[in-house]
C-alpha positions in Angstrom: 136.7 61.7 81.9 137.2 65.5 82.2 133.6 66.0 81.2 132.4 63.6 83.8 134.6 65.3 86.5 133.1 68.7 85.5 129.6 67.3 85.9 130.4 65.8 89.3 132.1 68.9 90.5 129.0 71.0 89.7 126.5 68.8 91.6 127.3 70.4 95.0 126.6 73.9 93.6 123.3 72.8 92.1 122.4 71.1 95.3 123.1 74.3 97.3 120.5 76.2 95.2 117.9 73.4 94.9 118.0 72.5 98.6 117.7 76.0 99.9 114.9 77.0 97.5 112.9 73.8 97.9 113.0 73.9 101.7 112.5 77.6 102.0 109.5 77.8 99.7 108.0 74.6 101.2 108.2 76.2 104.6 106.7 79.4 103.3 103.7 77.4 101.9 103.0 76.2 105.4 103.3 79.6 107.1 99.9 80.0 108.8 99.6 83.8 108.5 100.3 86.2 105.6 104.1 86.3 105.0 106.0 88.5 102.6 109.7 89.4 102.2 109.0 93.1 102.8 108.0 92.5 106.4 109.3 89.1 107.3 112.9 87.9 107.8 113.9 84.6 106.1 114.5 83.1 109.6 110.9 83.8 110.5 110.2 80.7 108.5 112.2 78.7 110.9 110.5 80.1 114.0 108.3 77.4 115.5 106.0 80.0 117.2 105.4 81.8 113.9 105.4 78.7 111.7 104.7 75.6 113.7 104.2 73.3 110.8 106.9 74.6 108.5 109.7 75.7 110.8 111.4 72.3 110.7 111.6 72.4 106.9 113.4 75.8 106.8 115.8 74.8 109.5 116.6 71.4 107.9 117.0 73.2 104.6 119.7 75.5 106.2 121.5 72.5 107.6 121.5 70.6 104.3 122.5 73.7 102.3 125.4 74.3 104.7 126.5 70.7 104.2 126.3 71.0 100.4 128.5 74.1 100.6 131.5 72.2 101.9 132.1 70.2 98.7 131.2 73.4 96.7 133.9 75.4 98.4 136.3 72.5 98.4 136.0 72.3 94.6 137.4 75.8 94.2 140.8 74.1 94.0 140.1 73.7 90.3 140.7 77.4 89.9 144.3 77.2 91.3 147.0 78.4 89.0 150.8 78.6 89.4 150.5 82.1 90.6 151.1 81.9 94.3 149.0 85.0 95.2 145.9 83.5 93.4 146.3 80.1 95.0 146.8 81.7 98.5 143.7 83.9 98.0 141.6 80.9 96.9 142.8 78.8 99.9 141.8 81.6 102.3 138.5 81.9 100.4 137.9 78.2 100.8 138.6 78.4 104.6 136.2 81.3 104.9 133.7 79.4 102.8 133.9 76.3 105.1 133.3 78.6 108.1 130.4 80.2 106.4 128.9 76.8 105.6 129.3 75.8 109.2 127.6 79.0 110.4 124.7 78.3 108.0 124.3 74.9 109.6 124.3 76.6 113.0 121.5 78.9 111.8 119.4 75.8 111.2 120.4 74.2 114.5 119.8 77.4 116.5 116.6 78.8 114.9 115.0 82.1 115.8 113.6 80.2 118.8 117.0 80.4 120.4 117.1 84.2 120.3 120.7 85.6 120.7 122.4 82.4 119.5 120.5 82.6 116.3 121.3 86.3 115.8 125.0 85.6 116.5 125.2 82.8 113.9 123.3 84.8 111.4 125.6 87.8 111.8 128.6 85.5 111.4 127.2 83.9 108.3 126.5 87.2 106.5 129.9 88.6 107.5 131.7 85.5 106.2 129.6 85.5 103.1 130.8 89.0 102.4 134.4 88.1 102.9 134.0 85.1 100.6 132.4 87.1 97.8 135.1 89.8 97.9 138.1 87.4 98.2 136.7 85.1 95.4 136.1 88.1 93.1 139.6 89.4 93.6 141.2 85.9 93.2 139.3 85.1 90.0 138.9 88.5 88.3 142.0 88.1 86.1 141.7 84.3 85.8 141.7 83.4 82.1 138.8 81.0 82.5 136.6 83.3 84.6 133.8 84.8 82.5 133.9 88.5 82.9 130.1 89.1 83.1 130.0 86.6 86.0 132.9 88.5 87.6 131.0 91.8 87.5 127.8 90.2 88.8 129.9 88.8 91.7 131.0 92.3 92.7 127.4 93.5 92.5 126.4 90.7 94.9 129.3 91.6 97.2 128.1 95.2 97.2 124.5 94.1 98.1 125.9 92.0 100.9 128.0 94.9 102.2 125.0 97.2 102.2 123.0 94.6 104.1 125.7 93.9 106.7 126.7 97.5 107.3 123.9 99.9 106.3 120.5 98.6 105.4 119.3 95.8 107.7 115.8 95.0 106.7 113.9 91.8 105.5 113.7 92.6 101.8 117.4 93.4 101.6 118.1 90.1 103.4 116.2 88.3 100.6 118.1 90.2 97.9 121.4 89.3 99.7 120.6 85.6 99.9 119.1 85.0 96.5 121.6 87.1 94.5 124.3 85.0 96.3 122.5 81.8 95.2 122.4 83.3 91.7 126.2 83.7 91.9 126.6 80.1 92.9 124.6 79.1 89.8 126.7 81.2 87.5 129.9 79.8 89.0 128.6 76.3 88.4 127.9 77.3 84.8 131.4 78.8 84.5 133.0 75.7 86.0 131.0 73.4 83.7 132.0 75.3 80.6 135.6 75.8 81.4 138.2 73.4 80.2 140.1 72.7 83.5 143.1 70.4 83.4 
């Protein structure tokens, strides 16, 4: 039963990665002009003027990925311990995660076609993503079931996100920010699958 619960609890995390990647790269395949991460923002894929055939795929992908993030963040309860500070930190992380998931949905709803609304939701998403990464890293770092290599990777991802949000706003760094974060989701899924939670 515990094995089955672990498998079910990891589905949402896998869905986050698969949904985003499948819809993003399918949208990229339909982009009518040369597109590369050095010059193009991810959201350019969802711009109907730039990508008339593939924009809907990217935007739907953001919405579905955001939906999948809700059960993923909800399942962080499995990391709760009797330590009040850790449980409180994880609860705050979950709340911030739910808000980040909602903001990702809004990125898909309000694509680049919506101008300032899209920029607003994108900024909110990356800011919340940074908070989630930092809070989760702090909350889990000393957790006995948290794999230390994954912990260090998580802090690297947080540092990349911080640089993108505060210092180095360009397309290629956005790609690094998003896909290193997806890698972290994958590693957390692996950690949760291997850990013997009660």
